[in-house]
N, C-alpha and C positions, 0 to 999 in steps of 0.2 A: 468738406473737401471741394476743391475747385469752386469756391464761393457758395457752395450749397450747405445746408444744414439739415439735420434730421433729429427726430425725437427718439431717444432710446426707449425700448420697451423691456420690461422684465419678462423673462421666460423661465418657468419652472423646469428644473432638471432633476433627474433621479440618478444617484450614484449607486451602481450595483456593487455592493460590498460582498466579497466571498464569505459565506457563513458555514458551508458544509460541503462534504464530499458524499455523493450518492453513488451507490453501486449500479453500474451498467451491466456487468456480467460477473459471474462467480463460478469457477469450475468445481467448487467443493474440494474435498480432500482426494488426492490422486496418488497412488503408489507410483514411484518413478523408477523404471527399470534400469536406467543408466546411472542412477545415483547422482543426479544433478550434473551429468556430464563429466564426472570424475572417472577417468579411464583406469581400468585394471582393478577396480574394487568389486569384491564378490558379495555385495549387499545392496539393498535398495533404499531409497529415501522416500519422503512424503513431501508433497507440495500442494499449494493452493494459489491459484491466480485470480486476482480481483481487479477489475477495471473500474475506475472512478470517473465521475464528471463533477465539475464544480457548480454549486448552486449558490444563489445569493439570498439576501434577506427577503426578497419578494416571492421566494419559493420557485423560481425559474432558473434554468441553467444559464450560465454566463458564457456565451460563445465568443470570448475575447481572446485574441492572440497574445502571446508573451506574458502570461501570468506565471510568475516563478513559484514553484512548489518545492517545499523542503520537508524531509522526513527525519525524525529523531527517535531514539529509543531509550527506555529506562529498563535496566536489567531486573529480572525477577528471580526465579529459581532455575537451576540447570543441573540435571543429573545425567546428561548425555555426554558420553566420552567423545573427545575430539571436536566439540562444537563450541564456538564462542558464545558468551552470555547474551549477546544481541547480534542481529545481522548488521552488515555494513549499510549505513544509511545511503539512500540515493541522494546525490548531491546536485541541487539546483536544477531540477527539471524545469523546462519551460513548456507550458501547455500551449498547443497550437490553436485550439478552438474551445477551450474549457474542458476537453476530455484528454486524459493522459494518452501519450503516444503508444503505450503498451501497458499490460497489466502489472500490478504490484505482485511480485512473486514472493510468497512466504514459504520457505522450504527448510528441510533439515535432513541430514544424512549422518548417521552415527553407527559406530560398531556396537553400541549398546543394544541395537535392534536385532543383532544376530542371535541365532541363525535365522535364515530366511527360508520360507517355503518356496517351491518352484514358481508359484504365481506372484512372487515378490512380497507376500504378506510377511511381516516381521513376527518372530516368535519371542524376541527379547523385548525389553521395555526401558523407557526413560521418559523424562518430561523436561521441556524447556518452556519457560514462560517469560514474557516481557510486555512492556507497554509501548505502543507505537503512537507517535504524535505527528500530525500533518499540519503544515501551515501553507497558505497560499497568499502571496503578496504580503507576507509577514503576519497574517491573521490566522489564529487557530481555527481550523475547520473540521478536524476529526481526531478522535483519540480512540484507539482500539486496545483492548486487553487480549493478548494472543497467547494461546497455549498449544504446544506441539507435542504430540506423543509419536511413537514410531509409526502409527497408522492413521493419525488424524491431525488436522490443523483446525483449531477452533478460534474464531474471531468474534469478539463481543464488543460492539461499539459502545462507547461511553458518552 
């Protein structure tokens, strides 16, 4: 440029490829007194909130903005009245710094759990199970087998 020349040097680079979602926080199973915000229902639900962070192949978090995250589900068993076989997948979240903007909420509210005790403990029973798959930037990063009963949300990473 401008009559000058230079010798190009090679420089090694490392591409951080998303490989996993690691748990930042987890509430465990919580009885939900307002039945997930559904007004006028005389029963309670159960929920569990899990916040994830994206990690790469080097075992470190990837603090990069604009990573697209997608969730999908595969139905399992469902004995819970009035509950779909899988939750509605979150569509196209964009991660601000490698951490989700809010927790992944796995929840269920069913009349099969009636009657309820005054402290919201269910006395009925049912089971909902499904597989949850997460991709980040189109790459598979986490699969969970999830089982929900009236009183507990179990998540087993695969």
